[in-house]
C-alpha positions as CSV (number, residue, x, y, z in Angstrom):
1,M,169.3,-29.9,33.5
2,Y,166.2,-30.5,31.5
3,L,165.9,-27.0,29.9
4,A,169.5,-26.5,29.0
5,G,169.9,-23.9,26.2
6,K,166.2,-23.0,26.2
7,K,165.4,-19.2,26.0
8,I,162.5,-18.5,28.4
9,S,160.8,-15.2,29.1
10,I,158.8,-14.4,32.2
11,V,156.4,-11.5,32.1
12,G,156.2,-10.1,35.6
13,G,159.0,-9.9,38.2
14,G,156.8,-10.2,41.3
15,L,156.9,-12.9,43.9
16,V,156.0,-15.8,41.6
17,G,157.8,-14.6,38.5
18,S,161.1,-14.1,40.4
19,L,160.9,-17.5,42.1
20,L,160.0,-19.2,38.8
21,S,163.0,-17.6,37.2
22,L,165.2,-19.3,39.9
23,Y,163.6,-22.7,39.2
24,L,164.0,-22.4,35.4
25,T,167.5,-21.1,35.5
26,K,168.5,-24.0,37.7
27,Q,167.2,-26.3,35.0
28,G,169.7,-24.7,32.6
29,A,167.4,-22.2,30.8
30,K,168.5,-18.7,29.8
31,V,165.8,-16.7,31.6
32,S,164.7,-13.1,30.9
33,V,162.2,-11.4,33.2
34,F,160.3,-8.3,32.0
35,D,158.5,-6.0,34.5
36,K,156.6,-2.8,33.7
37,R,157.4,-1.4,37.1
38,E,160.6,0.3,38.2
39,D,163.0,-1.9,40.3
40,L,161.2,-2.0,43.6
41,R,164.6,-2.3,45.4
42,L,165.1,1.4,44.5
43,D,161.9,2.5,46.2
44,Q,161.7,2.0,49.9
45,N,158.6,4.1,50.4
46,L,155.9,1.5,49.5
47,A,153.7,1.7,52.6
48,G,150.0,1.3,51.9
49,R,150.5,-0.6,48.6
50,S,150.1,-4.2,49.6
51,I,148.8,-6.6,52.2
52,N,151.4,-8.3,54.4
53,L,151.9,-12.0,53.5
54,A,151.6,-15.1,55.6
55,L,154.1,-17.7,54.5
56,S,153.2,-21.3,55.3
57,N,154.3,-24.8,54.4
58,R,153.5,-24.9,50.7
59,G,155.4,-21.7,50.1
60,M,158.2,-22.7,52.4
61,Q,158.6,-26.1,50.6
62,A,159.0,-24.2,47.3
63,L,161.6,-21.8,48.7
64,D,163.5,-24.7,50.4
65,K,163.8,-26.6,47.0
66,V,165.9,-23.8,45.5
67,G,167.9,-23.4,48.7
68,I,166.7,-20.0,49.8
69,L,164.3,-20.8,52.7
70,E,166.9,-19.9,55.4
71,D,167.4,-16.5,53.8
72,I,163.7,-15.8,53.7
73,M,163.1,-17.0,57.3
74,L,165.5,-14.4,58.5
75,I,163.1,-11.7,57.3
76,S,160.0,-13.4,58.6
77,M,158.1,-13.5,61.9
78,P,156.3,-16.6,63.3
79,M,152.6,-16.3,64.2
80,C,151.4,-19.3,66.1
81,K,147.9,-18.1,66.8
82,R,145.0,-15.8,66.0
83,I,144.1,-13.2,68.6
84,M,140.5,-11.9,68.2
85,H,139.8,-8.4,69.6
86,A,136.1,-7.9,70.6
87,V,134.4,-4.5,70.5
88,D,134.8,-4.2,74.3
89,G,138.5,-5.0,74.0
90,Q,138.3,-8.5,75.3
91,L,140.8,-10.9,73.7
92,T,140.3,-14.5,72.6
93,E,143.1,-16.8,71.3
94,Q,143.0,-19.6,68.8
95,P,146.1,-21.6,68.0
96,Y,146.7,-22.2,64.3
97,G,148.0,-25.7,64.7
98,K,149.9,-27.9,67.1
99,E,152.6,-26.7,69.4
100,G,155.5,-25.5,67.3
101,Q,153.4,-24.8,64.2
102,A,153.2,-21.3,62.9
103,I,152.6,-19.2,59.8
104,Y,155.2,-16.5,59.1
105,S,154.5,-12.8,58.5
106,V,156.7,-11.3,55.8
107,S,156.7,-8.0,54.0
108,R,155.8,-8.3,50.3
109,H,158.4,-5.7,49.4
110,T,161.2,-7.2,51.4
111,L,160.5,-10.7,50.1
112,N,160.2,-9.7,46.5
113,A,163.5,-7.7,46.7
114,K,165.2,-10.7,48.2
115,L,164.0,-13.0,45.5
116,I,165.1,-10.7,42.8
117,D,168.6,-10.4,44.4
118,L,168.8,-14.2,44.6
119,A,167.6,-14.6,41.0
120,E,170.1,-12.1,39.6
121,H,172.9,-13.9,41.6
122,H,171.9,-17.0,39.5
123,S,172.2,-15.1,36.2
124,V,168.6,-14.3,35.6
125,N,168.3,-11.1,33.5
126,F,165.7,-8.6,34.8
127,S,164.4,-5.7,32.6
128,F,162.4,-3.2,34.6
129,Q,160.2,-0.5,33.2
130,T,159.7,-2.8,30.2
131,Q,156.0,-3.4,29.6
132,C,154.6,-6.3,27.6
133,L,152.4,-4.7,25.0
134,G,151.3,-8.0,23.5
135,A,152.2,-11.5,22.6
136,D,152.1,-13.7,19.5
137,I,151.1,-17.0,21.0
138,H,151.6,-18.9,17.8
139,E,155.2,-17.6,17.3
140,T,156.1,-17.4,21.0
141,K,157.0,-13.7,20.6
142,L,156.7,-10.8,23.0
143,K,156.1,-7.2,21.9
144,L,157.7,-4.9,24.5
145,S,157.5,-1.2,25.3
146,N,161.2,-0.7,24.4
147,Q,160.0,-1.2,20.7
148,S,161.6,-4.7,20.5
149,S,159.9,-7.9,19.5
150,L,161.6,-11.0,20.9
151,Q,161.1,-14.7,20.2
152,F,161.6,-17.4,22.9
153,D,161.2,-21.1,23.3
154,F,158.7,-20.6,26.1
155,I,156.8,-17.6,27.6
156,F,155.4,-17.6,31.1
157,G,152.8,-15.0,32.2
158,A,153.4,-14.3,35.9
159,D,152.0,-10.8,35.6
160,G,149.2,-10.9,38.1
161,A,145.5,-10.5,38.0
162,G,145.6,-8.0,35.1
163,S,147.9,-10.3,33.0
164,S,148.6,-9.1,29.5
165,I,149.7,-12.7,28.6
166,R,146.3,-14.1,29.7
167,K,144.6,-11.5,27.6
168,A,146.8,-12.5,24.6
169,I,145.9,-16.1,25.1
170,S,142.2,-15.3,25.3
171,K,142.4,-13.3,22.1
172,S,144.1,-16.1,20.2
173,F,142.0,-18.9,21.7
174,P,138.5,-17.5,22.4
175,D,137.2,-20.9,23.5
176,I,139.3,-20.7,26.7
177,K,137.0,-19.5,29.5
178,I,138.4,-16.8,31.7
179,V,136.5,-15.4,34.7
180,E,137.5,-12.1,36.3
181,E,135.3,-11.4,39.3
182,L,135.6,-8.4,41.6
183,I,133.8,-8.7,45.0
184,D,132.2,-5.7,46.7
185,Y,135.0,-5.4,49.2
186,G,138.1,-3.4,49.2
187,Y,141.0,-2.8,51.6
188,K,143.1,0.0,53.2
189,E,146.5,-0.5,54.7
190,L,147.4,1.1,58.0
191,T,150.4,0.8,60.3
192,I,150.7,0.5,64.1
193,P,154.0,2.1,64.9
194,A,156.5,0.5,67.3
195,N,157.0,1.6,70.9
196,N,159.7,4.2,71.5
197,D,162.1,1.3,72.4
198,G,161.3,-0.5,69.1
199,S,159.1,-3.1,70.7
200,H,155.7,-4.2,69.5
201,K,152.5,-2.7,71.0
202,L,150.7,-6.0,70.6
203,A,151.6,-9.7,71.0
204,K,154.1,-10.2,68.2
205,D,153.6,-14.0,67.8
206,A,150.1,-13.7,66.6
207,L,147.9,-12.5,63.7
208,H,145.4,-10.1,65.2
209,I,141.8,-9.9,64.0
210,W,139.1,-7.4,64.8
211,P,136.0,-9.2,63.4
212,R,133.0,-7.0,63.0
213,K,130.5,-8.9,60.8
214,S,130.5,-6.9,57.5
215,Y,134.0,-5.6,58.0
216,M,137.2,-6.3,59.9
217,V,140.8,-5.4,60.5
218,I,143.8,-7.7,60.6
219,A,147.3,-6.9,61.8
220,L,150.5,-8.8,61.1
221,P,153.8,-8.1,62.9
222,N,156.9,-6.7,61.3
223,L,160.6,-7.1,62.3
224,D,160.9,-3.4,63.1
225,G,158.3,-3.5,65.9
226,T,155.4,-2.2,63.7
227,F,152.3,-4.0,62.6
228,T,150.9,-3.9,59.1
229,C,147.1,-3.6,59.5
230,T,144.5,-4.0,56.8
231,L,140.9,-2.7,57.0
232,F,138.5,-4.8,54.9
233,S,135.1,-3.3,54.2
234,P,132.4,-3.1,51.6
235,M,133.0,-0.5,48.9
236,K,129.5,0.9,49.1
237,G,126.6,1.3,51.6
238,K,126.5,2.0,55.3
239,S,129.8,1.6,57.2
240,S,131.6,1.3,53.9
241,F,134.6,3.0,52.2
242,E,132.1,5.1,50.4
243,S,130.7,6.4,53.7
244,L,134.1,7.4,55.2
245,V,134.8,10.8,53.5
246,N,136.5,12.9,56.2
247,S,138.5,12.8,59.4
248,A,135.3,13.0,61.6
249,D,133.9,9.9,59.8
250,I,137.2,8.0,60.4
251,D,137.2,9.1,64.1
252,N,133.6,8.0,64.7
253,F,133.9,4.7,62.8
254,F,137.0,3.6,64.6
255,T,135.8,4.9,68.0
256,D,132.6,2.8,67.6
257,N,134.1,-0.3,66.2
258,F,137.9,-0.5,66.8
259,F,138.4,1.7,69.9
260,D,141.5,-0.2,71.2
261,L,143.1,-0.2,67.7
262,K,142.5,3.5,67.3
263,Q,144.6,4.2,70.5
264,L,147.5,2.5,68.8
265,I,147.6,4.6,65.6
266,P,148.1,8.3,66.5
267,D,148.0,9.5,62.9
268,L,145.0,7.3,61.8
269,S,143.2,9.8,59.6
270,V,146.4,10.8,57.9
271,Q,147.3,7.2,57.1
272,Y,143.8,6.4,56.0
273,F,143.6,9.2,53.4
274,N,147.2,8.9,52.2
275,N,147.0,5.2,51.5
276,P,145.3,3.9,48.4
277,L,142.1,1.9,48.3
278,G,142.6,-1.6,46.9
279,S,140.1,-3.9,45.3
280,L,139.6,-7.6,45.8
281,G,138.6,-10.4,43.5
282,F,139.2,-13.6,41.7
283,V,140.7,-14.7,38.3
284,S,140.4,-18.2,36.9
285,S,141.1,-19.7,33.5
286,T,140.0,-23.1,32.1
287,C,143.5,-23.4,30.4
288,W,146.9,-22.3,31.6
289,K,148.8,-23.3,28.4
290,A,148.5,-22.3,24.8
291,K,151.2,-23.5,22.4
292,N,154.4,-22.7,24.3
293,T,153.0,-20.0,26.5
294,F,152.0,-20.6,30.1
295,L,150.2,-18.8,32.9
296,I,151.2,-19.1,36.5
297,G,150.3,-17.6,39.9
298,D,147.8,-14.8,40.1
299,A,147.7,-14.5,36.3
300,C,145.5,-17.7,36.3
301,H,144.2,-18.1,39.9
302,A,144.2,-14.7,41.7
303,T,142.2,-14.9,44.9
304,I,141.1,-12.9,47.9
305,P,143.6,-13.0,50.7
306,F,141.7,-14.6,53.5
307,Y,143.4,-18.0,53.7
308,G,146.9,-16.6,53.2
309,Q,147.2,-18.9,50.2
310,G,147.6,-16.6,47.2
311,M,151.4,-16.4,47.4
312,N,151.7,-19.9,48.8
313,A,149.7,-21.4,45.9
314,G,151.8,-19.5,43.4
315,F,155.0,-20.7,45.0
316,E,153.6,-24.2,45.0
317,D,152.9,-23.8,41.2
318,C,156.6,-23.3,40.7
319,F,157.5,-26.3,42.9
320,L,155.1,-28.7,41.3
321,L,156.0,-27.5,37.8
322,N,159.6,-28.1,38.5
323,N,158.8,-31.6,39.7
324,H,156.9,-32.2,36.4
325,I,159.9,-31.0,34.4
326,I,162.2,-33.4,36.2
327,E,159.8,-36.4,35.9
328,E,158.9,-35.8,32.2
329,G,162.2,-34.4,31.0
330,G,161.1,-30.9,30.0
331,L,158.1,-28.7,29.2
332,N,157.0,-30.4,26.0
333,S,155.7,-33.7,27.5
334,D,152.4,-35.1,26.4
335,S,151.3,-35.2,30.1
336,I,151.7,-31.5,30.8
337,D,148.1,-30.8,30.0
338,Y,147.0,-33.5,32.5
339,F,149.3,-32.0,35.1
340,L,148.0,-28.4,34.5
341,N,144.3,-29.5,34.5
342,N,144.7,-31.1,37.9
343,R,146.4,-27.9,39.2
344,I,143.5,-25.9,37.9
345,I,141.1,-28.0,39.9
346,D,143.2,-27.6,43.0
347,T,143.6,-23.8,42.7
348,M,139.8,-23.4,42.1
349,A,139.4,-25.3,45.4
350,M,141.9,-22.9,47.0
351,Q,139.8,-19.9,45.8
352,E,136.7,-21.5,47.4
353,L,138.6,-22.0,50.6
354,S,139.4,-18.3,50.6
355,R,135.7,-17.4,50.2
356,I,134.8,-19.7,53.1
357,N,137.6,-18.3,55.4
358,F,136.6,-14.7,54.6
359,I,133.2,-15.4,56.2
360,E,134.9,-17.3,59.1
361,M,137.3,-14.6,59.9
362,R,134.8,-11.7,59.5
363,D,131.8,-13.3,61.2
364,K,132.5,-16.5,63.1
365,T,135.8,-15.9,64.9
366,A,133.8,-13.6,67.3
367,T,131.3,-16.3,68.3
368,N,131.6,-18.8,71.2
369,Q,130.0,-21.6,69.1
370,F,132.7,-21.4,66.5
371,L,135.5,-21.3,69.0
372,L,134.1,-24.2,70.9
373,Q,133.8,-26.3,67.8
374,K,137.4,-25.6,66.9
375,K,138.5,-26.6,70.4
376,I,136.7,-29.9,70.2
377,E,138.1,-30.6,66.7
378,A,141.6,-29.9,68.0
379,W,141.0,-32.2,71.0
380,F,139.7,-35.0,68.8
381,S,142.5,-34.5,66.3
382,E,145.2,-34.7,69.0
383,K,143.7,-38.0,70.2
384,N,143.2,-39.3,66.6
385,P,145.7,-37.7,64.3
386,D,145.5,-40.6,61.8
387,I,141.8,-40.0,61.1
388,W,141.2,-36.3,61.7
389,I,143.3,-33.3,60.6
390,P,141.6,-29.9,61.0
391,L,140.9,-28.1,57.7
392,Y,143.2,-25.2,58.5
393,S,146.0,-27.6,59.1
394,M,145.3,-29.5,55.9
395,V,145.5,-26.3,53.9
396,T,148.3,-24.5,55.8
397,F,150.6,-27.2,57.4
398,S,150.4,-29.9,54.8
399,H,151.0,-30.4,51.1
400,M,147.6,-32.2,50.5
401,P,146.0,-31.1,47.3
402,Y,143.6,-28.2,47.9
403,S,140.7,-30.0,46.3
404,Q,141.2,-33.0,48.7
405,A,141.4,-30.6,51.7
406,L,138.2,-28.8,50.7
407,S,136.3,-32.1,50.3
408,L,137.5,-33.5,53.6
409,G,136.9,-30.2,55.4
410,H,133.3,-30.1,54.2
411,K,132.7,-33.7,55.5
412,Q,134.3,-32.9,58.8
413,D,132.3,-29.8,59.3
414,L,129.0,-31.7,58.7
415,I,130.1,-34.3,61.3
416,M,130.9,-31.6,63.8
417,K,127.7,-29.8,63.3
418,K,125.8,-33.0,63.9
419,V,127.7,-33.7,67.1
420,M,127.4,-30.1,68.4
421,A,123.6,-30.2,67.8
422,K,123.0,-33.7,69.2
423,N,124.8,-32.9,72.4
424,N,123.7,-29.2,72.7
425,L,127.3,-28.1,72.8
426,N,126.8,-24.4,73.1
427,R,129.2,-23.6,75.9
428,F,132.7,-24.7,76.9
429,F,132.9,-28.3,78.1
430,S,135.7,-29.7,80.1
431,I,137.6,-32.8,78.7
432,R,135.9,-34.9,81.3
433,E,132.4,-33.8,80.2
434,L,133.3,-34.5,76.6
435,E,134.5,-38.0,77.5
436,E,131.3,-38.6,79.6
437,K,129.2,-37.7,76.6
438,K,131.3,-40.1,74.5
439,I,132.0,-37.3,71.9
440,E,135.1,-39.2,70.6
441,T,133.0,-42.3,69.9
442,Q,130.2,-40.3,68.2
443,I,132.7,-38.6,65.9
444,K,134.4,-41.9,65.0
445,D,131.0,-43.5,64.3
446,L,130.1,-40.6,61.9
447,I,133.4,-40.9,60.2
448,N,132.8,-44.6,59.6
């Protein structure tokens, strides 16, 4: 155990903070977690406060390393495909990966509660309703709302996009560049209730998308037969959250754009006005370490949720940091800055991937051209798995660094656009037609 006897505080008891506490305590540290919220396990009425999560390989690897993956999979549901819902109700499917590959829908509340339970079982001390009011980075001290000032060997800021630890680092080291960027989009959570017999009203093995250009709805299945839906829309302008002010507006908006979805939510207006409006944006920092204080997860790389990688990237932070601790014998190694700088590059690539996938989900999943290109990519990848992995699979079903996946994905997209244009591939082609056109050879030539 490389951190035996070390006193470590984690500010933030969310998903990343609670998982990190497990990793650090298994390395022998005495870990204290401080969270300004009340213990979420005492509040079961959290509908409307968060977006359901999509757990994939990076996050699963991190959970498996501390021996809790089986526990988490019991509260998750596999989604092996996207199902796109057109305005006229027509459905189109797109597999996420190869047969047997899936991402997993899991409730943020349920997952977080499970992680806290497991961490407490391993002697992590949680102090809820204890806010961090500031930090002395030079002395590795925390000032807390219970009027105490505590010193530690190391401090980790896992306190999300509004991180107080990030602000303390920025104040002490003004040369560190921090970017906090809100985009002009927000979200509202809605719930599709279960059927009377507890079954799901839609296919439960899929993530459902209603793409509508400037706005969209997604729906993820829950174990109790419900679906957690999220409406993403501009904050201002026509067909925006600003324009939906009463029940008649909601009725007209959903009738015109999401008629099939509207039929599934009998109390649509009540839910809409009861649930809060959430904002979306990015956080980045050019440095995640100052003295013995670190940033991790959303505190240093918050992103928009359109690649399902926010939680997975945060969990991967914990996994990779633990590997570094083992390889270097602790947190004081000379190479930790090099490790963190590489991770910064990768999480910036992850944020760029999220931007790209937002446009893809909102605009492109409704187009035949996009779906055709993805089918051809999947066909070519199945025949040539050693030289072509679809971008989604690189990000979601592998542990390839995000920066490498982004670079390869860009090159592959350019290749596919050239092939599609050269062969006028604007409708579905049979495998025989693709072989007659020597599409496989063309792609290989462009790769080489």
